[in-house]
N, C-alpha and C positions, 0 to 999 in steps of 0.2 A: 504493500500500500504506500502511496506517495505521502511523504511526511507533511508536505504543504496541505494536502487534503485532510490529514488527521488533525492538523492544527486549526482547522476552521471550526472545530467543535467548540463547546462552551468551556472545556477545561484545557489548561495549558500543561502539556505533558513534558517529560524530560527530553523527548525527541524534538519538540519545538525549540527548546533551549539549545540543544546541540546544533540544529539547523541554523539558528540565529547566529551562533558563534562561528560556524563554518562560513556563513555568508559574510560576516564581518571580516574574517581573515582573508577570504579569497576574492571578494568583489570590491571594485572601486565604486563607491556610492555616487549615484546621480539622481537628482530629484525629478524623476519622470515616472509616468504611469507604467507599472510593472506588476504582474500577478503576485510575485513573491513579496514585493514591498507592500502591496495592499493587504496581504494576509498578516504580515508583521504588524502593520499599523492597526488592523482590527484587533489583534491580540493585545496590543498596548492600550488601546482605547477601552477594551473590555476590562482590563486589570485596573486602569486608573479610575474608571467609573464606579468601581466597588468602594472607593474611599472619597472621591472628589466629584464636584460638579465640573464637568469638562466641556469646554467649547473648542471648536476647531476653526483655525484660520487656514485657508487654502493657499498652498504654495506649489500649485500644479506647474510642472515643467520648470520649477525653480524660478518663478517670476519674481519672488522676493529674494531668495538666496538659493543658489544651485547646490549649496552644501548642507542645507537643512532638509528635513523630511518634506514630502509632498503635502502632508497635513501637519501643521504645527498645533500641538495640543496646549491649551491654556487652562490651568487649574484655577478656576475662579473662586472656589470656596471648598472647605472641608465639609463633608456630609454631616459631621458631628456638630458643626457650628455654621450652618448654611447662611445665617444672617450676616456673618462677617465675610464680606466680599472683598478679596484682596486684589482682584484684577477685573477690568471691564473690557471684554473682548472688542466691543464696538469702537472703543477709543484706541486700543492697541493696534487694531488693523491699519488704521491710517498712519499711526506713528511708526509702525514697522516700515511702511512704504517710504515715508519721508526721511527716516533716520538711517536707512540701511547703508548709504554711501559713506557714512561717518566712520564705518569700521572696515578693516581690511577684508577683501573678498565679499563684501556686503554681509558679513556675519554680524548682524545687528544684535543688540541686547535682547535676549529672549528668556523668559522664566522656564526653568526645568524642574524645580523642586518646590514644594510648599512645606515649610517647617515652622511650626508654631504661628501660623497665619502670616508668615513672611516669605517673600519670594527669594529663592536662590537662583540666580541667573548666570548665563554664560554669554560670551561674545568674543570677538577677535580684538586686537589692539586698534588704536585710532589710525585712521587714514591720514596721510599728508596730501597735499595738492596733486602730487604726481600720481599716487594711487587713486585718488578721487576722480580725476579726469580720465585716467586710463580705464578704471572700472566702468565709468559711465559710457565710454566709447565701446567697450566690449559688450556691455548690456545692449546698446543700440545695434551693434553689428549682428549679434546672434538672436535677438528677440524683436528687433525693429522698434523698440520703445525708446522714446526720447527721455534721457535722464535729466534734462535741464529742469524739469518740474521739481525734481527732488533736490538738485544741488543749486538751483538758481541759474538765471541766465548768465552766460559767460560773455563779457564784452569782446568785440572783435579784435581789439588790440591787447587783450589780456595776456599776461606773461606768466607762464607756469613757474612757480618759485618754491623752494624749500622754505621751511620755517626759519632756517638759519639766516635767510636774507633779512628777516625782521630784526634780528639782533644787531644788524649793521645799519638800521634805520632806512633801508631801501623801500621806496614806495611800492605797493603791490595792488594790482587790480583784483587780487584773489581774496583780500581780507573779508569782503562781504560774503563771499561764497563759503569760506571756512567758518565764519561766525554763524552763518545760517545753518549749515549742516551739523556742526557740533552743538549748536543750540538745540536742534531737534533731538540730538542724542541725549543731551542733558535732560530735556523734557521727558523723554522716554524713561530714563532712569528714575526720575522723580515720580512719574506716573505709576511705576512699578513698586514704589516705596523703597527704593534702594538707598541705603545710607552708608554702606561700607563697600569699597572697591578693593578687591585683592589683586594687586598688580603682580603678575607672574613673569613679567619681562625682566631679564637680567640687565639688558642695555636700556639706556634712556631712549634711544632711537635705533631703528634697524635700517642699515644702509646696504644697498646692493648696487654694484657697478658705479659707485660714487653718488648715487641718488638716495635720498632719505624716503623710504616707502611707507614706513609706519612709525608711530610715536606712542608715547605713554602719557596717561593722565597726569602723572607726577611732574612732567616737564611742559605742560601746556602753558605757553607764555601769557595767555590772556586770563589765566586762573579761572577758566570756565568750570572746573571741577572742584573749586574750593569749598563748596557746600558739602562735599562728601569726605568721609574718612578714607584715606588711601593707605592700605597696608602693603608695603613692598615685601613680597614673600615669593621669591623665584621658585619655580617648580620645574623639575625636582630640585633638591638642595644642590646648588651648583658646586659647592665645595666637595660634595661626595661624588657627583657625576664626572667632574673633571679628572678624577683619579682613574676613571674607567677607560679613558682614552689611551692609556699606556698599557692596557691589557688586551690580549687576544680574545676573540669571542668565547673560547672555551674557559678562559680565566675569568672573564666578565661574569659568567653565570655563577661563579663561586664567590664573587666579591660581595661582601656584606653591604646591604642597603642601608644608607644613613637614616637615622631616626629623626623625625621632625617633632618639635614640641607640640603637645596637645593644645588645641584651641577650643574653648568652650563657647558655644553660640548662646547668646542670651535671648 
């Protein structure tokens, strides 16, 4: 019997978990209509609905983000306390669309866990102008959608600059665009009730081929994220992982994993 067919029942069997892990290891995920993905999504929705009031935001063909599931599940409230609504899907749907270019590869801030009526979210690092315009161009090329509605109209004489240019007092036609996009990102964070940002970047900025492609909230020059507590906690512990580079793959498996201090969530 096909495992996928067996997983369409009401119960989640061990075979379903095995198939999920095999799919995770073997397949490169793309947000597109796929029979196997639909089965997995139905299982997840079935399990989440046992404890939460769940709403779905469609991400068909990756129109919001090609790296997120075709159905983004929003945990609006816990069934034990349905009156405490921690997320409003109708508001988040528009904010996801307008704030997605603020993060690398359009991996906008999205809630994934609900703990004590608080959202635990995930996202990529902040986009710089190079990534922002590049991602908008890719989005237009492959989907035919005009990204200017999300990032703001770009003047004809606009000059793509890195944030380092601002440190030297150079005028930029991109200031308005960056302020608008990151402002939408901040609005999304506040709408989700986020107060703590765990910064997992070791670097302050990530540079490729001499171009700064991503940045961190801790070095935002306009202090847009000053209303949030930013905890710099590189993942995994860099001091422990740097030691692994000098070992062969066989030795790496035997290398002890460094322990991180326990963090209690209030």
